[in-house]
N, C-alpha and C positions, 0 to 999 in steps of 0.2 A: 882323151882326144875329143874335141868338139866335132860332131858329125852333122849337126844341123843348126840353123840359124832362125831367129824369129824377129820380126819387127816389134814385138811386144816384150821388151825386156822387164825384168823384175825392177822394183823401184830402189832396192838397195841390197847390201850384203851385211849379214850379221857381223856386228863388231865394228862397223864404220860410224863415224861421227854423222849426226843429223844436219847440223848447221854450224854457223861460225860464232854462235852465242858463247858467253864466257864459259870456260871449262878449265879443270884442273886434272892433269894426268900425271901419275907417279909410276915409276917402274919397280916391279917386284920380281922375286924368283918363285917359280912354282914349287910349292913344298911337296905335294903328292898329287896324284890323279893326272888325268888329261883334261885340259881346259880348252874348250872351243871358243872362238871369238863371239862376243855377245853374252856369254854366261856371267851370271852374278857370282862374285867371289867374296870370300871372308878372309880375315887375317889369319895367318898360320901361326906356328909355335913361336917364331921370331916375328913379332908384330911390326917391326920396322923393316923387315925385308921379305917376308914370305906371304904368299896367298894360296888358297886352295878352294875347292868346292865346298860348300857348307854341308855338314852332316847332321847338324842339329838345328832345330828352329831357332831363329834369332830375328830381331827387328832391325839389325844394323849389318850393313855390308861394307866391304872395303871399296867396292865399285864394280864396274863392268869391264871385262877383258876386251881389249880393242884388238882389231886386226891391223898388223903393221909389219910389212916386210917379211911375210911368212909364206913359204911355199906349201903346196898340197903334198900330202903323203901319196904313196903309190895307189891307195884306194880312193883318192880324190878328196879326202878330208883335210882340213887345216886344224891343227891342234898345237897347244903348248904342253909339252911333256914335262916330267919331273926335272927340275933344275934349269929349265928354260927361263929366260927373262920375258916377262909379259907386261905390256903397258896396260895400266888400269885407270879408267875414267872414274874419278872420285866425285866430280861435280860437272854437270853438263848433260848433254843429250846424245844418245847413241842408238843405233838399230839393234834389236835383240830378238832371239828366237822365243816364240810364245807357245804355250800349249792351249789350244782352243782360241775362241774369239775374245778380243779385248776391245774396250771402248775408250776413245780419247777422253782425257779429263779424269779418269778413274784411278784409284789407288793401285799401285803395282805390287804384286806378291811374288815371292821367290820360292821355287821348289827345292826342298832339301833331301829328297831321296827318290830311289827308283830310276827308271829309264829317262825321266825328264829332269833329273837333278841338275840344277844350275840354270835352268830355263825359267821364264817368267810367265805368270798366270794372272787371271782376272779376279780370283777371289780365293779366300782361305778354303782349303779342302778341295781345290780344283787344280791338281790332284790333292789327295788327302794331306800331304805334308807341306803345302804352300802356306807361307805366312807373310803378313804385311810388312813392307820395308819402310822404315821412317824416312820421310822426305822423298819418296819415289812415287811418280805417277806417269801414266801413259799420256803421250803427247799426240799420238795418232791411233787410229784403230787398226785392226789386223789387216795385213795385205794378203793377197792370194798365196804368198810364199811362206806364210806362217811367221811373219815378222811384224814388229811394231817398234815404236820409239819410246824409250823410257827416259825421263828426266830425273836426275839425282840432284838434290839440293844440299 
């Protein structure tokens, strides 16, 4: 329950689209894990139907999990659980959660293990399991809420 209000709202919510530029969104089923909006996902065992959080370093992702018609859990978190349908942005721009500061125009890296698994980072090794994603770059720098925009080509 919201108990306070501020005139200074955050600029966005993780997993929302950044603008109305060209984009491609496909629907998949979550293979395993809990996927939060804005997380980078890879193809699952059934490459035509499933996605999951990456567990091994790769330079290719299926896309960014988008926030769409999803309610909060009792703890206030929004997640896509095992077997849920998730919209995935394959091409375009979306707000994503980041680990640390990022700079507009730089290469985007995805984290593949640990507490930040699925989040985006500014460089390889930040944290240690982040690796560069082909065709992904930051469009904005980090906001106060730990969000930035990633563009996938």
